[in-house]
C-alpha positions as CSV (number, residue, x, y, z in Angstrom):
1,M,112.7,195.7,-22.5
2,S,111.5,199.0,-21.9
3,L,107.7,200.1,-21.4
4,N,107.0,203.5,-22.6
5,W,103.5,204.7,-21.8
6,P,101.6,207.0,-23.9
7,T,101.6,210.8,-22.8
8,D,99.5,211.0,-19.5
9,Y,100.3,214.4,-18.0
10,S,98.4,213.5,-14.7
11,S,100.7,210.7,-14.3
12,V,104.2,210.6,-12.7
13,F,105.3,207.4,-14.3
14,R,107.0,207.9,-17.8
15,L,108.8,204.6,-18.6
16,V,110.1,201.5,-16.9
17,D,113.0,199.5,-18.4
18,L,113.0,195.9,-17.2
19,H,116.4,195.0,-18.2
20,T,115.2,191.6,-19.3
21,D,118.1,190.8,-21.4
22,T,120.7,191.1,-18.5
23,N,118.5,190.1,-16.0
24,N,117.4,187.1,-17.5
25,Y,120.9,186.0,-18.3
26,E,121.9,186.6,-14.4
27,H,118.8,184.5,-13.6
28,H,119.6,181.7,-16.1
29,T,116.4,182.1,-17.8
30,S,117.9,183.6,-21.3
31,E,117.4,180.5,-23.1
32,I,113.7,180.6,-22.2
33,S,113.3,184.4,-23.3
34,V,115.0,187.7,-23.8
35,K,111.8,189.7,-24.4
36,E,109.9,188.6,-21.2
37,L,111.0,189.0,-17.4
38,I,111.6,185.6,-16.0
39,V,113.5,185.8,-12.7
40,R,114.1,183.4,-9.9
41,R,113.1,183.7,-6.2
42,G,116.0,184.5,-3.6
43,Q,117.9,186.6,-6.3
44,A,117.6,190.3,-6.9
45,F,117.1,191.8,-10.3
46,K,117.2,195.2,-11.7
47,L,114.6,197.7,-13.0
48,T,115.0,201.3,-14.1
49,L,111.8,203.5,-13.4
50,K,111.8,207.1,-15.1
51,L,109.5,209.7,-13.6
52,T,108.0,212.9,-15.1
53,Q,109.2,214.7,-11.9
54,P,112.1,215.0,-9.5
55,F,111.8,212.3,-6.7
56,N,112.8,213.7,-3.5
57,L,114.3,211.3,-1.2
58,G,113.5,213.2,1.9
59,F,109.8,213.5,1.3
60,D,108.5,211.1,-1.5
61,Q,107.6,207.4,-1.1
62,L,107.5,204.9,-3.7
63,I,105.4,202.0,-2.9
64,M,105.6,199.0,-4.9
65,T,103.3,195.9,-4.7
66,V,103.6,192.4,-6.4
67,V,101.0,190.0,-6.6
68,T,100.3,186.5,-7.9
69,G,97.0,184.8,-8.3
70,N,93.5,186.2,-8.2
71,D,93.1,186.5,-4.8
72,P,96.2,188.0,-3.3
73,S,97.0,188.1,0.3
74,E,99.8,189.0,2.4
75,D,99.3,186.3,4.9
76,L,99.3,183.9,2.1
77,G,102.5,185.1,0.6
78,T,100.9,185.9,-2.5
79,K,100.9,190.0,-2.2
80,S,103.8,192.0,-0.9
81,R,104.2,195.8,-0.4
82,F,107.7,197.4,-0.2
83,G,108.9,200.9,-0.6
84,V,111.7,203.1,-1.6
85,P,113.1,204.6,0.4
86,G,112.8,201.3,2.5
87,R,110.6,201.1,5.2
88,S,108.3,198.3,6.5
89,L,104.9,198.5,4.6
90,H,103.8,194.8,5.4
91,S,101.8,193.5,8.2
92,A,103.4,191.4,11.0
93,S,101.9,188.2,9.7
94,A,103.1,188.8,6.2
95,K,104.7,185.9,4.4
96,A,107.2,186.0,1.5
97,V,108.0,189.6,2.1
98,W,109.8,191.5,-0.9
99,K,112.3,194.2,-0.7
100,A,113.7,197.0,-3.0
101,E,116.5,199.5,-2.8
102,L,117.8,202.5,-4.7
103,Q,121.0,201.6,-6.8
104,R,123.8,203.9,-7.2
105,G,123.6,205.5,-10.6
106,S,120.0,206.7,-9.7
107,S,119.4,210.2,-10.5
108,P,116.4,211.1,-8.3
109,E,116.8,215.0,-9.1
110,T,115.9,214.1,-12.7
111,G,113.5,211.3,-11.8
112,V,115.3,208.4,-12.7
113,L,115.3,205.4,-10.0
114,V,117.5,202.5,-10.7
115,L,116.1,199.7,-8.3
116,I,117.2,196.4,-7.0
117,V,114.0,194.1,-6.2
118,S,114.7,191.2,-4.2
119,P,111.9,188.4,-4.2
120,P,112.2,186.2,-1.1
121,A,113.6,182.6,-1.4
122,D,110.1,181.4,-0.4
123,A,108.0,183.3,-2.6
124,P,105.4,181.1,-4.4
125,I,106.4,180.8,-8.1
126,G,103.8,181.9,-10.8
127,E,103.2,184.7,-13.0
128,Y,103.2,188.1,-11.1
129,T,102.0,191.6,-11.7
130,L,104.2,194.5,-10.6
131,S,102.8,198.0,-9.7
132,A,103.9,201.1,-8.1
133,S,102.4,204.3,-6.5
134,L,103.6,207.8,-6.0
135,K,101.8,210.8,-4.7
136,D,98.3,208.9,-5.1
137,K,99.3,208.0,-8.6
138,E,99.5,204.3,-9.2
139,K,100.5,202.3,-12.5
140,V,101.0,198.7,-13.3
141,L,104.7,198.5,-14.4
142,A,105.2,194.9,-15.5
143,N,103.9,191.3,-15.6
144,F,106.7,188.7,-15.1
145,S,107.3,185.0,-13.9
146,V,109.1,183.9,-10.9
147,L,110.9,180.4,-10.9
148,F,112.4,178.2,-8.2
149,N,116.1,178.8,-7.7
150,P,118.6,176.0,-7.6
151,W,121.4,178.5,-7.6
152,S,120.5,180.1,-4.3
153,S,121.0,178.4,-1.0
154,D,118.1,179.7,0.7
155,D,115.8,177.9,-1.8
156,W,114.8,174.4,-0.9
157,V,115.8,173.4,-4.4
158,F,119.1,174.5,-3.9
159,L,121.6,172.1,-5.7
160,P,125.3,172.7,-4.9
161,K,127.3,171.8,-8.0
162,E,126.9,173.9,-10.9
163,E,127.8,171.0,-13.3
164,E,124.5,169.1,-11.9
165,R,122.7,172.3,-12.2
166,R,123.5,172.6,-15.8
167,E,122.5,168.8,-16.2
168,Y,119.3,168.7,-14.3
169,V,117.9,172.3,-14.7
170,L,119.4,173.5,-18.1
171,N,119.9,170.6,-20.4
172,E,117.2,170.3,-23.0
173,Q,118.3,166.8,-24.1
174,G,118.6,163.6,-22.1
175,I,118.4,159.9,-22.2
176,I,115.5,157.5,-21.1
177,Y,116.7,153.8,-20.5
178,R,114.4,150.9,-21.8
179,G,114.5,147.5,-22.4
180,G,114.7,144.7,-19.9
181,G,117.2,142.1,-18.1
182,D,120.4,142.5,-19.6
183,Y,119.1,144.4,-22.5
184,I,119.2,148.2,-21.6
185,S,118.4,150.4,-24.5
186,P,119.1,154.0,-24.2
187,M,116.8,156.4,-26.2
188,S,117.4,160.0,-26.6
189,W,114.5,162.3,-25.5
190,D,114.0,165.9,-26.2
191,F,113.0,167.7,-23.0
192,G,112.7,171.3,-24.7
193,Q,111.8,173.1,-21.6
194,F,112.9,176.2,-22.9
195,E,111.1,176.2,-26.0
196,E,108.7,179.2,-27.0
197,G,105.6,179.4,-24.9
198,M,106.8,176.9,-22.2
199,V,106.3,179.2,-19.0
200,K,102.6,180.0,-20.0
201,I,102.3,176.2,-20.8
202,C,103.5,175.3,-17.4
203,M,101.9,178.0,-15.5
204,K,98.7,177.0,-17.1
205,M,98.9,173.4,-16.1
206,L,99.3,174.4,-12.5
207,D,96.3,176.7,-12.8
208,L,94.1,173.8,-14.1
209,N,95.0,171.3,-11.1
210,V,92.1,170.1,-9.1
211,K,93.5,171.5,-5.9
212,H,93.5,175.0,-7.7
213,W,89.8,174.6,-8.5
214,L,88.8,173.7,-4.8
215,N,90.8,176.8,-3.4
216,P,92.5,179.0,-5.7
217,A,94.2,181.2,-3.0
218,D,95.7,178.3,-0.8
219,D,96.8,176.7,-4.1
220,V,98.8,179.8,-5.3
221,S,100.3,180.2,-1.8
222,A,101.2,176.7,-1.4
223,R,103.4,177.2,-4.7
224,S,106.1,178.2,-2.5
225,S,107.0,174.5,-1.8
226,P,108.7,172.3,-4.2
227,I,107.2,169.6,-2.3
228,Y,103.6,170.9,-3.2
229,V,104.4,171.7,-6.9
230,S,105.8,168.3,-7.7
231,R,103.0,166.7,-6.3
232,V,100.6,168.8,-8.4
233,V,102.5,168.3,-11.5
234,S,102.7,164.6,-10.9
235,A,98.9,164.5,-11.0
236,M,98.6,166.8,-14.0
237,I,100.8,165.2,-16.4
238,N,98.4,162.2,-16.4
239,S,94.6,162.5,-17.7
240,S,93.2,160.0,-15.1
241,D,92.1,163.3,-13.3
242,E,90.4,166.3,-14.8
243,G,92.7,168.3,-17.3
244,G,95.7,166.0,-17.4
245,V,98.1,166.3,-20.2
246,V,98.7,162.8,-21.4
247,M,96.3,160.1,-21.7
248,G,97.7,156.7,-20.7
249,N,97.0,153.6,-23.0
250,W,98.5,150.1,-22.3
251,G,96.3,148.2,-25.1
252,N,96.9,147.7,-28.9
253,D,94.2,150.3,-29.9
254,F,95.8,153.6,-30.5
255,S,92.9,155.1,-32.7
256,G,92.7,158.8,-32.4
257,G,96.1,159.7,-31.4
258,F,99.8,158.1,-31.7
259,P,100.9,154.7,-29.9
260,P,103.3,156.0,-26.8
261,T,106.3,154.7,-28.7
262,Y,105.7,157.6,-31.6
263,W,107.0,160.2,-29.1
264,S,110.4,161.5,-29.0
265,G,110.1,164.7,-27.0
266,S,108.0,166.4,-24.4
267,Y,107.3,169.9,-26.2
268,A,105.1,168.5,-28.9
269,I,102.9,167.1,-26.4
270,L,102.7,170.1,-24.0
271,K,102.0,172.5,-27.1
272,Q,99.5,170.2,-28.4
273,W,97.7,170.1,-25.0
274,Y,98.0,173.8,-24.7
275,N,96.9,174.6,-28.2
276,S,94.0,172.1,-28.0
277,Y,92.4,174.1,-24.9
278,Y,93.8,171.4,-22.5
279,R,92.5,168.1,-24.2
280,S,94.5,165.2,-23.1
281,V,97.2,164.0,-25.7
282,R,96.7,160.6,-26.7
283,Y,98.6,158.4,-25.8
284,G,101.4,157.8,-23.3
285,Q,103.1,155.4,-21.1
286,C,105.6,155.6,-18.2
287,W,108.5,157.0,-20.1
288,V,106.2,159.5,-21.8
289,F,104.8,160.8,-18.5
290,A,108.3,160.8,-17.2
291,G,109.7,162.7,-20.1
292,V,107.0,165.3,-20.2
293,M,107.4,165.7,-16.3
294,C,111.1,166.3,-16.2
295,S,110.6,168.8,-18.8
296,V,108.1,170.8,-16.6
297,M,110.1,170.4,-13.4
298,R,113.2,171.9,-15.1
299,L,111.3,174.7,-16.5
300,L,109.9,175.6,-13.1
301,G,113.6,175.2,-11.7
302,I,113.1,172.1,-9.7
303,P,116.4,170.0,-10.5
304,C,114.8,166.7,-12.1
305,R,116.4,163.6,-13.8
306,V,114.5,160.8,-15.5
307,V,115.1,157.3,-13.7
308,S,114.4,154.0,-15.0
309,N,113.8,150.8,-12.6
310,F,114.3,147.3,-14.3
311,Q,112.3,144.6,-13.2
312,S,109.8,147.0,-11.5
313,A,107.2,145.6,-9.0
314,H,103.6,146.7,-9.1
315,D,102.5,145.4,-5.6
316,T,98.6,145.9,-5.6
317,N,97.9,144.3,-2.5
318,K,100.6,145.5,-0.7
319,N,102.3,142.7,0.8
320,L,105.6,143.2,-0.6
321,T,105.4,140.1,-2.6
322,I,104.5,139.6,-6.6
323,D,102.7,136.4,-7.4
324,N,103.3,134.9,-10.7
325,Y,101.1,132.3,-12.2
326,F,102.1,129.7,-14.9
327,D,100.3,126.7,-16.5
328,Y,101.8,123.2,-17.4
329,N,102.8,124.5,-20.8
330,G,105.0,127.2,-18.9
331,A,102.5,130.2,-20.3
332,M,102.0,133.0,-17.9
333,E,98.4,133.0,-16.7
334,R,96.5,136.5,-16.5
335,E,95.0,136.2,-13.2
336,S,97.3,138.2,-11.1
337,R,96.8,142.1,-10.7
338,D,100.6,141.9,-9.3
339,S,103.1,142.2,-12.0
340,I,106.8,142.9,-12.6
341,W,107.3,145.3,-15.6
342,N,110.5,145.1,-17.9
343,F,111.1,148.5,-16.8
344,H,109.6,151.5,-15.4
345,V,110.3,155.1,-15.5
346,W,109.7,158.0,-13.1
347,V,111.7,161.2,-12.4
348,E,113.6,162.3,-9.2
349,G,113.2,165.8,-8.2
350,W,115.9,167.6,-5.9
351,M,114.4,169.3,-2.9
352,R,114.5,169.8,1.0
353,R,112.0,167.9,3.3
354,P,111.9,169.7,6.0
355,D,108.1,168.0,6.4
356,L,110.1,164.9,7.2
357,A,112.9,165.9,9.5
358,T,114.6,169.1,10.6
359,D,118.2,167.5,10.2
360,G,118.1,167.3,6.4
361,K,118.2,163.6,6.6
362,Y,115.6,163.3,4.1
363,D,116.7,165.9,1.8
364,G,117.9,165.4,-1.8
365,W,116.5,163.3,-4.4
366,Q,112.9,162.5,-4.2
367,V,110.9,159.8,-6.5
368,V,108.0,161.7,-8.2
369,D,106.0,159.5,-10.5
370,P,103.4,160.7,-13.0
371,T,102.1,157.4,-14.4
372,P,98.6,156.8,-13.3
373,Q,99.0,153.6,-11.3
374,E,97.2,153.9,-8.0
375,R,95.5,157.0,-6.3
376,S,97.4,159.0,-3.4
377,E,95.5,161.3,-1.4
378,G,92.4,161.0,-3.9
379,L,94.3,161.6,-7.1
380,F,96.6,159.7,-9.4
381,C,100.0,161.0,-8.2
382,C,102.9,159.5,-6.5
383,G,105.6,161.1,-4.5
384,P,107.6,163.1,-3.6
385,A,109.2,160.0,-1.8
386,S,112.6,160.5,-0.2
387,V,115.1,158.1,-1.9
388,T,116.9,157.7,1.5
389,A,113.6,156.7,3.3
390,I,112.9,154.2,0.3
391,R,116.7,152.8,1.2
392,N,116.0,152.6,4.9
393,G,112.6,151.0,4.3
394,E,110.7,153.9,6.3
395,V,107.5,153.1,4.7
396,D,105.5,155.3,7.2
397,L,106.8,158.6,5.7
398,K,104.9,160.6,3.2
399,Y,104.4,160.5,0.2
400,D,103.9,157.0,-1.2
401,V,106.9,155.4,0.1
402,P,105.6,152.0,0.5
403,F,104.7,151.9,-3.1
404,V,108.0,152.8,-4.4
405,F,109.6,150.6,-1.8
406,A,107.8,147.6,-3.4
407,E,108.8,148.8,-6.8
408,V,112.4,148.3,-5.9
409,N,112.2,145.6,-3.4
410,A,109.3,143.2,-3.6
411,D,109.9,139.4,-3.5
412,S,108.9,137.3,-6.5
413,V,106.7,134.1,-5.9
414,S,106.1,132.0,-8.9
415,W,103.1,129.4,-8.6
416,L,102.3,126.3,-10.7
417,V,98.2,126.2,-11.8
418,R,97.2,122.7,-11.9
419,S,94.4,121.4,-14.3
420,D,92.4,121.4,-11.2
421,G,92.8,125.0,-10.4
422,S,94.9,124.2,-7.4
423,R,98.4,126.0,-7.0
424,M,101.7,124.7,-6.0
425,K,104.7,127.2,-5.1
426,I,107.5,126.5,-7.3
427,F,109.9,129.5,-6.6
428,S,110.6,132.2,-4.6
429,D,112.9,135.0,-5.6
430,T,114.3,137.6,-3.7
431,V,116.8,139.3,-5.8
432,T,114.8,139.9,-9.2
433,V,113.0,142.9,-8.4
434,G,114.7,146.2,-8.7
435,Q,117.9,146.0,-11.0
436,N,120.0,148.4,-13.0
437,I,118.3,151.7,-11.9
438,S,119.4,154.2,-14.4
439,T,119.8,157.7,-15.2
440,K,121.9,159.5,-17.6
441,A,125.4,160.6,-16.2
442,V,126.2,164.5,-15.5
443,G,127.9,165.9,-18.7
444,S,128.0,162.8,-20.8
445,Y,125.9,160.5,-22.4
446,K,127.0,157.4,-20.4
447,R,124.6,155.4,-18.0
448,T,124.9,156.0,-14.3
449,D,123.5,153.2,-12.0
450,L,121.6,154.3,-9.0
451,T,120.6,150.9,-7.5
452,N,122.8,151.3,-4.3
453,T,120.8,154.7,-3.6
454,Y,117.6,152.9,-3.4
455,K,118.7,149.7,-1.6
456,H,121.4,147.8,0.0
457,R,123.3,145.3,-1.8
458,E,120.9,142.6,-3.0
459,G,120.9,139.7,-0.9
460,S,123.0,141.1,2.1
461,L,122.0,140.8,5.5
462,E,121.2,144.5,5.6
463,E,118.9,144.4,2.7
464,R,117.0,141.7,4.1
465,K,116.6,143.5,7.4
466,V,115.6,146.5,5.8
467,F,113.0,144.4,3.8
468,A,111.7,142.8,7.2
469,Y,111.5,146.3,8.7
470,A,109.3,147.6,6.2
471,L,107.3,144.6,5.9
472,D,106.6,144.8,9.8
473,K,105.5,148.4,9.4
474,I,103.0,147.4,6.6
475,A,101.6,144.6,8.3
476,N,101.1,146.6,11.4
477,G,99.4,149.5,9.4
478,S,102.0,152.1,10.3
479,T,102.0,153.4,6.5
480,M,100.6,156.5,4.9
481,R,97.6,155.6,3.5
482,R,97.4,155.0,-0.5
483,D,94.0,154.2,-2.3
484,A,93.6,151.3,-4.6
485,G,92.8,151.9,-8.3
486,G,94.9,152.7,-11.2
487,S,95.2,151.5,-14.8
488,G,94.8,148.2,-13.8
489,T,98.2,147.0,-15.2
490,G,101.6,147.0,-13.7
491,V,104.4,148.8,-14.9
492,L,107.6,146.9,-15.9
493,G,107.9,143.2,-16.0
494,S,110.6,141.2,-16.5
495,G,112.1,137.9,-15.1
496,S,115.6,137.0,-14.5
497,E,117.5,136.0,-17.5
498,T,118.2,132.5,-15.8
499,S,116.2,130.7,-13.1
500,T,117.0,127.6,-11.2
501,V,114.6,126.2,-8.9
502,P,115.3,123.4,-6.1
503,P,112.7,120.5,-6.1
504,P,110.4,120.5,-3.2
505,D,112.3,117.4,-1.6
506,P,115.6,118.7,-0.6
507,S,116.9,115.0,-1.0
508,Q,116.4,114.9,-4.3
509,P,119.0,116.3,-6.7
510,Q,119.4,119.7,-7.9
511,L,118.8,120.9,-11.4
512,R,120.7,123.8,-12.7
513,I,119.0,125.7,-15.9
514,R,120.6,128.7,-17.8
515,F,119.8,130.3,-21.2
516,E,122.2,131.4,-23.8
517,E,122.1,133.3,-26.8
518,V,123.1,131.7,-30.2
519,S,123.1,135.2,-31.7
520,K,121.9,138.6,-30.9
521,P,118.1,138.6,-31.1
522,E,117.2,141.1,-34.0
523,N,113.8,142.0,-35.1
524,G,113.4,140.9,-38.7
525,K,115.5,137.7,-38.1
526,D,115.1,134.3,-36.5
527,V,115.5,134.3,-32.7
528,N,117.9,131.5,-31.5
529,L,118.7,130.4,-28.1
530,R,119.6,127.3,-26.2
531,M,118.5,126.3,-22.7
532,I,120.9,124.2,-20.9
533,L,120.1,121.8,-18.0
534,S,122.9,120.3,-15.8
535,S,123.0,118.2,-12.6
536,D,125.2,116.3,-10.4
537,T,123.2,113.1,-10.4
538,S,125.0,109.7,-11.2
539,T,121.9,108.4,-13.1
540,T,120.2,109.5,-16.0
541,R,117.0,111.6,-15.6
542,T,114.1,111.7,-17.9
543,F,112.2,115.3,-18.0
544,S,109.0,116.6,-19.8
545,V,110.1,120.1,-21.1
546,N,107.4,122.4,-21.9
547,I,108.5,125.6,-23.5
548,S,106.2,128.6,-23.9
549,I,107.1,131.7,-26.0
550,Q,105.0,134.6,-25.3
551,A,104.9,138.3,-26.8
552,M,105.1,140.5,-23.6
553,K,103.8,144.0,-22.8
554,Y,106.8,146.2,-21.1
555,T,104.1,145.8,-18.3
556,G,104.7,142.1,-17.5
557,Q,101.3,141.2,-19.0
558,P,101.1,138.7,-22.0
559,A,100.5,140.1,-25.2
560,G,100.1,136.7,-27.3
561,N,101.3,133.2,-27.4
562,I,103.9,132.9,-30.1
563,Q,104.6,129.3,-29.8
564,T,104.5,126.3,-27.4
565,E,107.0,123.1,-27.5
566,V,106.3,119.8,-25.5
567,T,109.3,117.5,-25.7
568,E,110.7,114.6,-23.6
569,Q,114.5,114.9,-22.9
570,K,117.0,112.8,-21.1
571,L,119.8,114.0,-18.8
572,L,122.7,111.8,-18.8
573,P,125.3,111.7,-15.8
574,K,127.7,114.6,-15.7
575,K,126.4,115.7,-19.1
576,D,124.7,119.1,-20.0
577,L,121.5,118.8,-21.8
578,I,121.1,121.2,-24.6
579,V,117.7,122.0,-25.7
580,P,117.7,124.5,-28.9
581,I,115.1,127.1,-29.0
582,K,114.4,128.6,-32.4
583,V,111.5,131.3,-32.8
584,P,111.2,132.2,-36.4
585,F,110.6,135.9,-37.7
586,S,107.8,134.5,-40.0
587,V,106.2,133.1,-36.7
588,Y,106.6,135.9,-34.1
589,H,106.3,138.7,-36.4
590,K,102.7,139.3,-36.1
591,Y,102.9,139.3,-32.3
592,M,105.8,141.6,-31.9
593,I,104.8,144.6,-34.2
594,Q,103.5,146.5,-30.8
595,S,106.0,145.1,-28.6
596,R,109.8,144.3,-28.5
597,T,109.8,141.8,-25.5
598,M,109.5,137.9,-25.7
599,S,109.1,135.6,-22.6
600,I,110.5,132.3,-22.7
601,S,109.2,130.2,-19.9
602,A,110.0,126.4,-19.5
603,I,108.2,124.1,-16.9
604,I,110.6,120.9,-16.5
605,T,108.9,117.9,-14.8
606,D,110.9,115.1,-13.3
607,L,109.1,112.2,-14.9
608,Q,110.6,109.9,-12.0
609,N,108.9,111.8,-9.8
610,E,106.4,114.3,-11.1
611,D,106.2,116.4,-7.7
612,N,109.6,117.9,-8.9
613,V,108.8,120.6,-11.1
614,Y,111.1,123.2,-12.3
615,L,110.6,126.8,-13.7
616,A,113.1,128.7,-15.8
617,T,112.3,132.0,-17.5
618,N,114.0,134.4,-20.0
619,R,113.3,137.6,-21.2
620,V,114.3,138.5,-24.7
621,V,114.5,142.2,-26.0
622,L,114.6,142.4,-29.8
623,I,117.0,145.0,-31.3
624,N,115.6,146.9,-34.0
625,P,117.3,147.2,-37.4
626,P,119.4,150.6,-37.3
627,V,118.7,153.9,-38.8
628,S,121.6,155.9,-39.7
629,I,121.9,159.7,-39.3
630,T,124.5,162.0,-40.9
631,V,124.9,165.7,-40.6
632,T,127.1,167.9,-43.2
633,G,127.1,171.5,-43.7
634,G,127.5,174.5,-41.3
635,S,127.0,174.0,-37.4
636,K,126.6,177.7,-36.4
637,V,123.3,179.2,-35.5
638,N,121.1,180.5,-38.5
639,Q,123.3,178.6,-40.9
640,E,121.8,175.6,-43.1
641,L,123.0,172.2,-42.4
642,T,121.9,169.1,-44.2
643,A,120.8,165.9,-42.1
644,E,120.9,162.3,-44.2
645,V,118.7,159.6,-42.7
646,V,119.1,156.1,-44.3
647,F,117.2,152.9,-43.5
648,M,117.7,149.5,-45.2
649,N,114.9,147.0,-45.4
650,P,116.0,143.8,-43.8
651,I,113.3,141.3,-44.4
652,D,111.9,139.6,-47.6
653,D,108.8,141.5,-47.4
654,I,107.8,144.9,-49.1
655,L,107.6,147.5,-46.2
656,R,104.4,149.5,-46.5
657,D,103.1,152.7,-44.8
658,C,106.5,154.1,-44.2
659,S,106.9,157.4,-42.6
660,M,109.5,159.2,-40.8
661,S,109.5,162.2,-38.4
662,L,112.4,164.5,-37.3
663,S,112.6,166.8,-34.1
664,G,115.2,168.4,-31.9
665,S,114.9,171.7,-30.0
666,G,117.4,174.4,-31.0
667,L,117.7,172.6,-34.5
668,M,114.0,172.9,-35.8
669,I,110.6,174.3,-34.6
670,G,108.3,171.6,-34.1
671,Q,108.6,168.2,-36.0
672,E,108.7,167.4,-39.6
673,I,106.9,164.3,-40.7
674,T,107.7,162.8,-44.2
675,K,105.5,160.0,-45.9
676,L,107.9,157.7,-47.5
677,P,107.4,155.2,-50.8
678,N,107.0,151.4,-50.4
679,L,110.6,149.8,-49.6
680,R,111.4,146.8,-51.7
681,P,113.6,143.9,-49.8
682,N,117.1,144.8,-49.4
683,C,116.7,148.3,-50.6
684,R,117.4,151.3,-48.9
685,F,115.8,154.8,-48.8
686,R,118.0,158.2,-48.2
687,V,116.2,161.3,-47.1
688,A,117.8,164.6,-46.9
689,V,116.6,167.1,-44.7
690,V,117.8,171.1,-44.6
691,L,118.0,172.4,-41.1
692,V,118.5,176.0,-39.7
693,P,119.6,175.8,-36.1
694,Y,118.4,178.6,-34.0
695,K,120.1,177.7,-30.6
696,T,123.6,177.2,-29.4
697,G,125.1,174.1,-27.6
698,E,124.8,170.4,-28.0
699,R,121.7,169.6,-29.8
700,S,119.9,166.4,-30.4
701,L,118.4,165.5,-33.8
702,L,115.9,162.7,-33.2
703,V,114.6,160.5,-35.9
704,N,111.6,158.2,-35.9
705,F,110.8,155.4,-38.6
706,S,107.6,153.5,-38.9
707,C,106.2,151.1,-41.3
708,N,103.6,148.3,-41.5
709,S,106.4,145.7,-40.1
710,F,108.3,148.0,-37.8
711,K,106.9,150.6,-35.3
712,D,108.8,153.6,-34.2
713,I,112.4,152.9,-34.8
714,K,114.3,155.6,-33.2
715,S,117.7,156.9,-33.8
716,S,119.7,160.4,-32.9
717,C,122.7,162.2,-33.8
718,I,124.3,165.2,-31.7
719,V,125.1,168.4,-33.2
720,N,127.3,170.9,-31.5
721,I,126.0,174.2,-32.8
722,K,128.5,177.2,-32.4
723,P,127.4,181.0,-32.0
């Protein structure tokens, strides 16, 4: 891009060419724009300056100045003065010093200067203004943006492997894992970090953070650190503090917005926030917060990936123990603020941590969590917490390592609440929390398991040593301070698929309990399971079996009691006792419209000795009916292709209030929402949509279908767009 100024016979500056196409390509920002200059720190870029008169290298001095923020300062690294020919123009205390040199191909005698400008690897990221002065004449040459640079070994976000940079910085599509227990469900997510206007959106987000309001100059200066920036972004993604992007909602009333399950990508959310003059978008939950944050981090140049932790603990009282309370019917009580979420989603950002150690011990992946759970240094944010520190139980290191350590490592204790209010401890579990920690694999759509990066093998001696080490530090008060507060609900809750509980009296025989599926649990069909009891006893045992089926929020909180069943059962010697469990669709349907998880809890009392009480729990995640997508036609940029979406009504009732939305960065701008007619039982609809792709590469077409009986059924299709 060239800037040619109106004729000013008193000026020495005639034209500047920013070479945005080649500069942006070399700085891996051409996917963002080829019209606006966007560069990465620690990497030089070229500009050509044309003067109205010859430039004498022996006598003339071109002085260039870059500034960012409203109160730029050399001492804060937000202003730099540098010259051609090169000589020191900055003060001794200056930070983030820029440089420029004259390139071969320049023609000073005709006033053509080809300059190579080098921003330092520790320059604050942000929006900059470049100006130049020559012979007492000054001119603003350009406004441009500077991002972090994971390609530069001098940058704290340097990521050595190119395939990982392509995945964690450049990839606009991804997968977020949800579900619970053995039901891990991939959901395509469109990050869209290079969509139109994303630089302005993300920079505005930084300018609206609380720390910028309190001290703008220091805040802009601190943007040299990815540690600081990731912490700011974590706080700005949620609306619990002033001006955040997404408002959380873990209830059932989503009026005034969309339920969190509606969203399929980040760009629609960020664009709505920006275009509404920074009104929080309604509504999100953990995977939405994490997906949006990943988009912002990748745009800014911090390598980032979305991580899902299954059976994730929310330890509000900071004792590394999650207490669960059950009544005699097996129903989970609501009195505990601790909880175990079916899953919880955060992000990891890649960066160095010289604030923790000089030897690089804690460099690498850092947990950053934008879901508003508790305050950290007065704000609803979390991290960055070194994954290495979490694995080692070093809960005295910043930021928020104790909270994340508990999410993946807390013990779970189950209590029976008697009718008189007293409690009896019936089960202690050291392995349930922190399972199948998952992220999308590099370069493929497979799942990568990260569990062993967060902790040693569950139940191993080393794992128990680390747990004791962390608990001792917490008990002795040697952890970083984190304030109580937050959404009041845990994130993620799921019990183990099977639980066996020894009786309090070890002289009594053991009882083994397990659950088995009779068929896959499909939403729209009856759910059929069986509970199998076995024992080594040589005598017949009689039990009271109380089975409770509850609809569960993914945060581990009950959303409704579906059914309760109390029976008396006999376990014969050396025989299995099979207890069938059937939950008809007609019974569970109204409770499960906004939920996908059922909790099956069984309280089993030995009638020969009623002090022997057993607990077994199981979580079932319903599989939604399928939505299919078929793409036909051309697969080239600016060439039409047709996507056909098909859905069949699997239930015996008419589906009403049907709608479908399509989105996909690079395939269509924004999203398209289609209202559909009512759908009769065993009938299907076919919807054809014409798309005109505007970006090359692998692109995801995302579909979201909703109606009165099924909310936000997702499907996706990969389309490879050629130039």
